[in-house]
C-alpha angles and dihedrals in degrees: 000000000000111000106167133179121190127169133173127192104208117202134196114325091348126127139202128201120198118199116188129180113178118191132132110029122106093226125020127183109177127159114158110201131208122194109196103205101157130063112261093022117143139189131198122188124189121181140173124186128185119195116192133167111330093004129124114190109189104177142148144123140259130210126185115196103204098156131052124257094030128139139201141179128190119190118178134169131184135190124200125195140163094013096317119154123221122185124180118200117182132174132189115181122184116189121227093249095048108099131182094020123156120208131169129177126188127178126174129182129194122197117201100191145011096265099057130088137208130182132184120204109178117175126190114186105185117177097172124066093206098076138090111234132161141158138197125197128178135168122183144161121244106261124244088215091058092050092046091049093052092044090052085058092059103271121129117239091259092049090049092051091046090051092052092047091048090052090048095054096036097094090057099040090052087062091055127087109267097251092052093044092054093049094045093048091051092048091049090047091052091047092050090049089052099241 
């Protein structure tokens, strides 16, 4: 079990960056939280979750814009395989006195088989009309056409699936420090292969 609570109070012109890679535990609940209390404060959250057989990855991120001129981005990806369950829960809250805030939330889920499940639950609670806030949420199954195309180019089915998964997580792993990106890519590769 991985039940994790993280919270940062972010003051004037300060920033926090959350990096989350969730693989391995049977049940994960992880929602790092940033409270932007000072003008110019910012928060970035990057997360990847892999849910395999017997795993339930319930992850996300929360940001509270308390001060004006604050910004936040949330970028989360999940992969579900062999009956695994991935749930993304995100919250962006902008207080009524917080003006000129910028907030963006993106969550994408990839399902590798018919037994797995992925849900996206993004919430934007905006109490001030003078902000820029947006979200994007997608959940999709890996396409047979994509696998067939890559196999027709000489890849095995496992190599084709691995190539698609690597392309799916690449935008996030590029944002990580090199040593973390290498380790995370290898862990995901092993999980996809079923080791």
